[in-house]
C-alpha positions as CSV (number, residue, x, y, z in Angstrom):
1,M,-9.7,10.9,-6.2
2,I,-8.2,7.4,-6.7
3,L,-4.4,7.2,-6.8
4,T,-2.1,4.3,-7.4
5,L,1.1,4.5,-5.3
6,H,4.2,2.4,-5.4
7,K,5.0,1.4,-1.9
8,P,8.7,0.6,-1.5
9,A,10.0,-2.3,0.7
10,G,10.6,-1.2,4.2
11,W,7.8,1.3,4.5
12,T,4.4,0.7,6.0
13,P,1.3,1.7,3.9
14,L,0.8,4.7,6.3
15,E,4.4,5.9,5.8
16,A,3.8,5.7,2.0
17,M,0.7,7.8,2.3
18,E,2.4,10.3,4.5
19,D,5.2,10.6,1.9
20,L,2.5,11.2,-0.7
21,R,1.0,14.0,1.4
22,T,4.3,15.7,1.6
23,R,5.0,15.4,-2.1
24,I,1.5,16.6,-3.1
25,P,0.5,19.6,-0.9
26,E,-3.1,19.5,-2.1
27,L,-3.5,16.2,-0.2
28,A,-2.3,17.6,3.1
29,G,-5.7,18.0,4.7
30,Q,-7.5,15.3,2.7
31,P,-8.8,12.2,4.5
32,M,-7.2,9.2,2.9
33,V,-7.6,5.4,3.1
34,Y,-5.8,2.6,1.3
35,A,-7.3,-0.6,-0.2
36,G,-5.6,-3.7,0.8
37,R,-2.5,-4.2,2.9
38,L,1.1,-4.6,2.0
39,D,3.5,-5.7,4.8
40,P,6.5,-3.4,5.4
41,M,8.8,-6.0,3.8
42,A,6.7,-6.1,0.6
43,E,6.8,-3.6,-2.2
44,G,4.0,-3.0,-4.7
45,V,1.1,-0.9,-5.8
46,L,-1.1,0.5,-3.1
47,L,-4.6,1.9,-4.1
48,V,-5.2,5.2,-2.2
49,L,-8.7,6.7,-2.0
50,T,-9.2,10.3,-1.0
51,G,-12.2,12.5,-0.4
52,D,-15.6,11.0,-1.1
53,D,-14.0,8.2,-3.1
54,R,-12.9,6.6,0.2
55,F,-16.5,5.6,0.7
56,A,-16.1,3.2,-2.2
57,L,-13.4,1.2,-0.2
58,P,-15.5,-2.0,0.1
59,A,-15.8,-2.3,-3.7
60,H,-12.1,-1.9,-4.2
61,L,-11.2,-4.5,-1.6
62,A,-13.0,-7.1,-3.8
63,H,-10.6,-6.6,-6.7
64,D,-8.3,-9.5,-7.6
65,K,-4.8,-9.3,-6.4
66,E,-1.6,-11.0,-7.6
67,Y,1.4,-11.8,-5.5
68,V,4.9,-12.6,-6.8
69,A,7.5,-14.1,-4.5
70,T,11.0,-15.5,-4.7
71,F,12.0,-18.4,-2.5
72,L,15.4,-19.8,-1.7
73,F,15.2,-23.5,-0.6
74,G,17.9,-25.3,1.2
75,V,18.9,-22.5,3.6
76,G,18.7,-22.9,7.3
77,S,18.9,-20.5,10.3
78,D,18.9,-20.7,14.0
79,T,15.2,-19.5,14.0
80,H,14.2,-22.1,11.4
């Protein structure tokens, strides 16, 4: 099974997958992997592969990705 999961900011991808397991009991014993990496501070769509579909991971890693960011220029801090 291939699922798309919205990973909220502040969570790691593993935390998002564990939350998915608790919300969908059928996934509790399923092996799962995610395609791509979202840093904990990022939010976005995480592609989750379960069961035999996880063996297709290399093909999904080749998909194009788009990143959207907001920058604030002119602000300084003691850590630069």
